[in-house]
Each structure stands twice: as C-alpha cells, then as structure tokens.
C-alpha positions in Angstrom: 9.4 -2.1 4.6 12.1 0.7 6.4 13.4 3.1 3.4 10.9 1.6 0.3 10.1 5.0 -1.1 8.7 8.3 0.0 5.1 7.7 -1.0 5.7 4.7 1.6 5.1 2.3 -0.8 6.9 -0.6 -0.3 7.3 -2.1 -3.8 7.7 1.6 -5.3 11.2 1.2 -4.3 13.8 3.3 -5.9 11.4 4.1 -8.7 9.0 6.4 -6.1 7.6 9.7 -7.8 6.2 11.2 -4.8 6.1 14.8 -4.0 8.6 13.8 -1.0 10.9 11.7 -3.3 11.2 14.6 -6.1 12.2 17.2 -3.2 9.0 18.9 -2.9 8.1 20.9 0.8 4.7 19.6 2.4 2.1 22.2 2.4 -0.9 22.5 4.4 -4.1 20.4 3.3 -5.5 23.2 1.4 -2.2 23.9 -0.5 -1.7 19.6 -0.7 -5.4 19.3 -1.9 -4.9 22.2 -4.9 -1.8 20.6 -6.0 -3.8 17.2 -6.2 -6.8 18.8 -8.4 -6.8 17.9 -12.2 -10.3 19.5 -12.9 -9.6 23.2 -13.1 -12.5 25.5 -11.1 -13.7 22.4 -8.9 -17.1 23.1 -7.9 -17.8 24.2 -3.9 -20.0 20.9 -3.7 -19.3 17.4 -4.1 -19.9 16.1 -7.6 -21.2 12.7 -6.1 -23.5 13.3 -2.9 -23.9 17.4 -3.8 -23.2 17.9 -0.3 -20.8 19.6 1.7 -17.2 21.3 0.1 -15.1 19.3 -2.5 -11.7 17.7 -0.7 -10.3 17.2 -4.3 -10.7 17.5 -8.2 -10.1 13.9 -9.4 -9.1 13.4 -13.0 -11.8 13.3 -15.0 -14.3 14.3 -12.6 -15.7 16.5 -10.2 -14.5 17.4 -7.1 -15.1 15.0 -4.3 -15.9 15.4 -0.7 -14.2 13.8 2.4 -16.1 10.6 2.3 -16.5 10.3 -1.2 -13.0 10.9 -1.7 -11.8 7.9 0.4 -15.2 5.6 -1.1 -13.8 6.4 -4.4 -10.1 4.8 -3.5 -11.1 2.5 -1.3 -13.1 1.1 -4.4 -10.2 1.0 -6.5 -8.6 -1.1 -3.8 -11.4 -3.6 -3.4 -11.7 -3.9 -7.2 -8.1 -4.5 -7.7 -8.2 -7.5 -5.0 -11.5 -9.0 -6.0 -11.1 -9.1 -9.9 -7.7 -10.3 -9.5 -8.3 -13.1 -7.0 -5.8 -11.6 -4.7 -7.2 -12.7 -1.4 -8.8 -15.9 -0.7 -10.5 -17.0 2.7 -7.7 -19.6 3.5 -4.9 -16.7 2.8 -2.3 -15.5 5.0 -1.3 -12.0 3.9 2.0 -10.3 4.3 1.8 -6.9 3.9 5.2 -5.0 3.6 5.0 -1.9 5.3 7.6 1.3 5.1 5.5 3.3 6.9 5.0 5.9 4.5 1.4 7.1 3.1 0.8 4.1 0.2 1.5 0.8 2.8 -0.1 3.0 5.5 -3.6 3.3 3.1 -3.1 -0.5 2.3 -2.8 -1.7 5.8 -6.0 0.4 6.7 -7.9 -1.0 3.6 -7.2 -4.3 4.1 -7.6 -4.3 7.7 -11.3 -3.0 7.2 -11.5 -6.5 4.5 -10.5 -8.1 6.9 -12.7 -7.3 9.8 -15.8 -7.6 7.7 -14.9 -11.1 6.6 -14.5 -11.1 10.7 -17.9 -10.3 11.3 -19.3 -12.3 8.5 -17.6 -15.4 9.5 -18.6 -14.5 13.3 -22.2 -13.8 12.3 -22.8 -17.4 9.9 -24.6 -19.9 10.8 -22.0 -22.7 9.3 -18.7 -20.7 9.7 -17.3 -22.7 6.5 -15.4 -20.2 5.2 -12.2 -18.5 7.8 -11.5 -15.3 7.6 -7.8 -14.5 5.4 -5.2 -13.7 8.7 -3.1 -10.3 7.8 0.8 -10.0 9.3 3.2 -6.8 9.0 6.7 -7.1 7.9 9.0 -4.2 8.4 12.2 -4.2 6.8 15.3 -2.3 8.4 17.7 -0.9 5.8 19.8 1.1 8.7 22.7 -0.8 7.8 23.0 0.8 4.5 21.9 4.2 5.3 23.9 3.9 8.1 20.8 5.7 10.2 21.9 6.5 13.9 20.0 3.4 16.3 17.7 5.7 17.9 16.0 6.6 14.8 15.6 2.9 14.0 14.6 2.4 17.3 11.6 5.2 17.0 10.4 4.3 13.9 10.0 0.8 15.1 8.0 1.9 18.3 5.9 3.9 16.3 5.0 0.8 13.5 4.1 -1.4 16.7 1.5 1.5 17.8 0.2 1.6 14.3 -0.1 -1.6 13.9 -1.4 -2.4 17.3 -4.3 -0.1 17.0 -5.9 -2.1 14.0 -8.6 -4.3 15.7 -10.1 -6.9 15.2 -7.7 -9.1 13.9 -4.5 -10.1 15.8 -1.6 -8.7 13.4 2.0 -10.0 13.8 4.8 -7.6 13.0 8.1 -8.8 11.6 11.2 -6.7 11.8 14.1 -7.7 9.6 17.3 -6.2 9.4 18.0 -6.3 5.3 21.5 -7.7 6.2 19.7 -10.9 7.4 19.4 -12.0 3.8 23.0 -13.3 4.0 23.4 -17.0 5.5 24.1 -17.2 9.2 27.5 -17.9 10.4 30.6 -16.1 12.4 31.1 -13.6 9.8 29.5 -9.7 10.3 26.3 -9.7 7.8 26.1 -6.1 7.9 29.9 -5.8 6.8 29.3 -8.3 4.0 26.3 -6.3 2.9 28.9 -3.4 2.6 31.6 -5.3 0.9 29.1 -6.3 -1.7 27.5 -3.5 -2.8 30.9 -1.7 -2.3 31.4 -3.6 -5.4 28.9 -3.1 -7.6 30.1 0.3 -9.7 27.1 1.7 -11.0 25.1 4.1 -8.6 21.7 2.8 -10.0 22.7 -1.0 -9.9 23.3 -0.1 -6.3 20.0 1.4 -5.6 18.6 -2.0 -7.8 20.8 -4.7 -5.9 19.0 -3.1 -2.3 15.5 -3.4 -3.8 16.6 -7.5 -4.9 17.6 -7.7 -1.5 14.4 -6.1 0.2 12.2 -8.7 -2.1 14.3 -11.4 -0.8 13.9 -11.0 2.4 10.1 -10.6 2.4 9.9 -13.6 0.4 12.1 -15.3 3.3 9.6 -13.7 6.0 6.5 -15.1 4.2 8.0 -18.4 4.0 9.5 -19.0 7.9 5.8 -17.9 8.8 3.4 -19.6 6.8 2.2 -16.7 4.7 0.6 -16.9 1.2 0.6 -14.0 -0.4 3.1 -10.4 -0.1 1.0 -7.4 -0.5 3.0 -4.5 -1.7 2.1 -0.8 -1.8 3.4 0.0 -5.0 1.0 2.5 -6.3 0.6 3.8 -10.3 3.3 6.4 -9.6 6.0 4.1 -8.7 4.9 2.0 -11.8 4.7 4.8 -13.9 8.5 5.9 -12.8 9.8 1.9 -13.2 8.5 1.9 -16.8 10.7 4.8 -18.1 13.5 3.9 -15.5 13.3 0.0 -17.0 13.6 1.1 -20.5 16.5 3.2 -20.1 18.1 0.5 -18.2 17.2 -2.3 -21.2 14.6 -4.1 -19.5 11.9 -3.8 -21.8 11.4 -8.0 -22.4 11.2 -8.3 -18.7 9.3 -5.2 -18.0 5.4 -6.7 -18.7 6.2 -8.5 -15.6 6.8 -5.6 -13.2 3.8 -3.7 -14.3 0.7 -6.1 -13.2 -1.6 -6.7 -10.6 -0.5 -10.1 -10.1 3.2 -11.9 -9.8 4.0 -15.4 -9.4 6.8 -15.8 -10.3 8.0 -15.9 -6.7 8.0 -18.4 -4.4 5.3 -16.6 -2.5 3.2 -14.8 -5.1 3.3 -11.1 -4.8 0.2 -8.9 -5.6 -0.4 -5.0 -5.7 -4.0 -3.7 -4.6 -2.6 -0.3 -5.2 -2.1 -0.3 -8.9 -4.1 2.3 -9.8 -3.7 4.8 -7.3 -1.5 7.9 -7.5 0.5 8.5 -4.6 -1.1 12.3 -4.1 -4.3 10.9 -3.6 -2.8 8.2 -1.2 -0.6 11.0 0.8 -4.2 13.1 1.1 -6.0 10.2 2.1 -3.7 10.0 5.0 -4.2 13.4 5.6 -7.7 14.0 5.1 -8.2 10.6 7.6 -5.1 11.4 10.2 -3.7 7.8 9.7 -0.3 8.2 11.6 2.7 7.4 9.1 6.8 6.8 9.6 9.1 8.2 7.6 11.8 8.8 9.5 14.1 5.9 7.6 13.3 6.7 4.2 15.9 6.5 1.5 16.2 8.6 -1.3 16.9 7.1 -4.6 20.0 7.7 -6.7 21.3 7.2 -10.7 19.0 6.9 -13.0 15.7 5.7 -10.5 16.0 9.4 -9.2 16.3 11.1 -12.4 13.6 9.3 -13.7 11.5 10.0 -10.5 12.1 14.0 -10.8 10.9 13.7 -14.5 7.7 12.6 -13.8 7.4 14.8 -11.2 7.8 17.1 -13.4 5.2 16.0 -16.1 2.9 15.4 -12.9 3.0 19.2 -12.7 2.2 20.1 -16.3 -0.5 17.5 -16.0 -1.3 14.8 -13.2 -3.0 12.5 -15.6 0.1 11.6 -17.3 1.4 9.1 -15.0 -2.2 7.0 -15.7 -1.2 7.8 -19.3 2.2 5.9 -19.1 0.6 3.2 -17.1 -1.9 2.4 -19.6 0.6 2.4 -22.3 2.7 -0.3 -20.4 -0.4 -2.1 -19.8 -0.9 -2.7 -23.4 2.2 -5.0 -23.5 1.2 -9.1 -23.2 1.4 -10.0 -19.5 3.5 -13.2 -19.0 1.6 -16.2 -18.0 2.9 -15.8 -13.6 1.2 -12.7 -14.2 -2.5 -14.2 -13.6 -3.3 -16.8 -10.8 -4.6 -20.4 -12.2 -8.3 -21.5 -12.0 -7.2 -24.3 -9.5 -7.7 -23.3 -6.2 -9.5 -19.8 -7.0 -12.5 -20.7 -8.9 -14.7 -21.5 -6.1 -13.7 -17.9 -4.4 -14.7 -16.1 -7.7 -17.8 -14.3 -8.8 -19.4 -16.1 -12.1 -19.0 -13.4 -13.8 -15.0 -13.5 -13.2 -14.8 -17.5 -13.4 -14.1 -17.5 -17.3 -11.4 -15.3 -16.8 -9.4 -17.6 -14.7 -10.5 -20.7 -16.5 -8.9 -19.8 -19.5 -5.5 -18.9 -17.9 -4.3 -22.6 -17.7 -4.9 -23.2 -21.9 -3.4 -19.4 -22.7 0.0 -20.0 -24.7 2.6 -19.4 -22.0 5.4 -17.0 -22.4 7.1 -18.0 -19.3 10.6 -18.9 -19.9 10.5 -20.8 -16.9 14.4 -19.4 -16.5 14.9 -16.3 -14.0 17.4 -14.0 -13.7 19.3 -14.6 -10.5 19.5 -11.8 -9.0 16.3 -9.6 -10.6 14.4 -12.5 -10.9 13.4 -10.9 -14.5 12.7 -13.4 -17.5 15.0 -14.4 -19.9 14.7 -13.5 -23.4 15.5 -15.9 -26.2 19.0 -14.6 -26.2 19.7 -14.9 -22.8 18.0 -18.4 -22.8 20.5 -18.9 -25.9 23.7 -17.3 -24.3 22.7 -19.9 -21.3 22.4 -23.2 -23.0 25.8 -22.7 -25.0 27.5 -21.7 -21.5 25.9 -24.6 -19.7 27.9 -26.8 -22.5 30.8 -25.1 -22.3 31.6 -24.0 -18.9 34.2 -25.2 -17.3 33.6 -23.2 -13.5 30.6 -22.9 -11.6 31.2 -19.3 -11.8 30.5 -19.1 -15.5 27.2 -20.8 -14.9 26.4 -18.2 -12.2 27.3 -15.6 -14.8 25.1 -16.8 -17.4 22.0 -16.6 -15.4 22.5 -13.0 -14.9 20.1 -10.9 -16.9 21.6 -8.3 -19.6 20.8 -5.4 -17.2 22.4 -7.1 -14.0 25.3 -7.9 -16.4 25.8 -4.3 -17.4 24.9 -2.4 -13.9 25.6 -4.8 -11.0 28.1 -7.4 -11.8 31.6 -5.6 -11.2 33.5 -4.6 -14.1 36.7 -6.4 -13.6 35.3 -10.2 -14.6 38.6 -11.6 -12.0 36.2 -10.1 -9.2 33.1 -12.4 -10.1 34.2 -15.3 -8.2 34.5 -13.3 -4.9 31.0 -11.2 -5.5 29.3 -14.3 -6.2 30.6 -15.9 -3.1 29.5 -13.2 -0.8 25.4 -13.0 -2.7 22.9 -14.8 -0.3 22.9 -18.5 -0.6 19.1 -18.4 -1.3 19.8 -17.2 -4.8 22.9 -19.5 -5.7 21.5 -22.4 -4.7 18.9 -22.5 -6.6 21.6 -22.3 -9.1 23.4 -25.1 -8.1 20.0 -27.1 -7.9 19.3 -26.8 -11.2 22.3 -27.6 -12.4 22.5 -31.0 -10.2 19.3 -32.0 -11.9 20.2 -31.1 -15.2 23.5 -33.3 -14.8 21.7 -36.1 -13.1 19.3 -36.2 -16.3 22.0 -36.3 -18.6 24.0 -39.0 -16.6 20.7 -41.4 -16.8 20.5 -41.1 -20.5 23.9 -40.9 -21.5 23.9 -44.5 -22.6 20.7 -43.5 -25.2 22.7 -40.4 -26.6 24.5 -40.2 -29.8 28.2 -38.9 -30.2 29.1 -36.8 -32.8 31.0 -39.6 -34.9 28.0 -41.5 -34.9 26.1 -38.8 -36.2 28.8 -37.7 -39.1 
C-alpha cells in the first residue's frame, strides 16, 4: 500500500513513529543497532546461543546474534498468527504492501509459513489440508501526493521484482489507484478525490480520510478476488502512536477495536501479525537480511498524527520500551466482540490448548453495537446510537441520516464546517459507504411497513 507509513507498516498509516517518519537520518548498520539497543553494555557474545557477536540488545534481554534476532522476531510473528487463528489452511491472504520494512518483513514471514505449508502438503500422504494462498496489494496514492509518474512506475517495478523473487507459492500482485474506490463513470475519479479532500478543512481529518479510503480499497480488492483475510503490517510502534492520537481526537470508545490482533468488523477480516514488533526491529532485520524495500512513494503524516509520531519518537530515544508500555496499557481495555474469530470454522484447525479460548467467544457478552461509522468504521457509543435513533424518527432528508451515521470524531475532523455543503460532500463519497446506509434504511422502512397495522398510535396510548 503506497505511502502507508515510513516504516512500511501498511496499517500504521498516519500513526507511524519510525525514525524516517520522525525525520531521523539513516545511519550505518552499527549505528542503527546502537539506536535499537535497549540493554546498556551488551556482551560481546549472543545471550541465546553463546556464539558470535550480538546484533542487537533487545528490551529486557541480552544481545542477540543475527540468527537469534531473526528467530526472535519470527517467533513473535508466528505466535500472533497461531494463537489468534489468523490463517487457516483454506484461507487466501491478501497482504497490504507498502514496500517499507514492516510490510516487507510481513511478506517474508508469511511467505516462509506458506512455503512450509506447501512442503507439508506435498509430502503428506492424504493431502487433506491445502496450503493457504497469498496475494499482495499495493494501493497507489500518487493522486494525493502528486508524485511524478516515473516514480510510481519505478516503485511498481520494484514491488513486482520483490514479490516475484519469492518462491515457491505463486503470489498475485494487485495494483489499485486510491481513486478507484469511487464509482466508475464518466467523471474524473482523481479529480473527485481531490475535490472531496479539498472540502475537509482539518489537516488531521484529511490524513485520516485517506486512511479510510485506503482500507476501503483493500476491502474491494479482497472482495473482488476472493481473499478471506487482509493482513496489515501494523506494528507496535504504529499502534502506540494510534493510542495517543485517538485519545486526543476523542476516539476513546472505539480505541479497543483498533489495538487487537484481529478485527472482523469488516466484510473481509483484518489481522495484525506484527502487533508485538517494533518499527526499529523490523528496519534492522531488513538490513541484516538484505531485504529489499521500496519507500519511494512514502507520504508523511500531518496534523495531530505527525505531532504524536514526533512525541513518541522522543519517548523512544529516552526509553525504547515506552512503545510497548503504551501498547500494553491500551490492551487492558475491554475488546469488542468482533476482535476475535468465533469458534465456528476455526475449532478444527486450532491446537487443543487454544480451543477453549475460541469456544467461549460465542457465549461471551457482546459489546458490538453493530452500528459502525459510515466513514471510519468506528463502533458507535451509546450517545451516538441514541442520536442516530432520534434522527431516524425525525429526519426529513436522506442527508440527515447520512450525517447521523458519522461518529463524533468524523463530525469534528472530516465533515465540512459548513452544513449547507453536506449534501454535495456525501454525494462525492464512495457509493460503497452510502449504499450501506441506504440499504439499512430501506430494510428498516420495510419492517415498519410490515408491522404498522400492529403498532399503537400515540392517541391510543393516551
């Protein structure tokens, strides 16, 4: 996904806190290892295998050599995948790829897991369980950043080269311009994108709106090509920034939904296997393993997102474990019901020690309101739900219903300041969003028509 973040985390979006995002210059590998090292005075031998010089000193542990450091990160990735049932043998995974370190590591690790699954399938006598499939999606945001065409072409060729170098396992690459989320027609979709962005007065709102369009683009790619999961390169550093920025934006109610390993509120579920990895760790691994990255089309974040990224970067300089501290604190919040896969469809693929965890999902109290923001997809709080219900009964125009389906944060940061422009603004939005509200309104009206003969009038009640 183009310009998702400087660390390459496709899901980090505007909340990336990698050194590049914060404006730091790249140094040589030795200097980068020193910046990443947390344990002062690391020994000259690996703390895990007692061989060779340490590549890096990780938080809370001794220095590790290159092989152990790689195994340490891959272990985090694999544990997140297996313990949260992110990948089933029958799945087709769409990896959101920006070309940066985070998405590059995610691609490498999921490729290795796929290669092992293919090998196991080929050597199996029954060949009962197939190997899961992997595809790669790149969302081109050059229409927003006004990049020269030759840079986009260079980035495209580099990404094709990176993906084609991975074998076995055929991986299809999908390139999608961001403006393709708007309905096809005679109008210029790129001009439409620029027009709707121009109507958003808040700089942070524009940044977040582009992230929403990016997620919509990935959903459309997945739905059109039969993918069952979307895998993002969101890492711990990006999530830590999101925790702080969401708090500032007044998104506290929906925050627990964004900091979990699994998110099934979307039509195609989203998973975050790099949830526990730091951006610096991922960047260092790319250097140590010589993993080719492509950051030509990176688009810097702005507004609150940029300020928070700079702030977290300063915190990391003082104590690199601060990002994990922020993440652990946010994870104490109660997740929504859509932040776990149900036992149905996953039970048979899970180790026995994990099955009870998924069996209980269906019986737990659900906190999912089932009403999501039209634009950002945030779950509605009780006050927002009450406002929506009141609007449905009083609204005379469809535009009032659209407005009520937007969360408070989108009201303040994305919707135009002038209410008389709402109708034009919503007319520019992707039909995928507004048609969902239209379908829900028609369904509610149809239900009311069916039971109207059994409803009491106010006079009858009095």
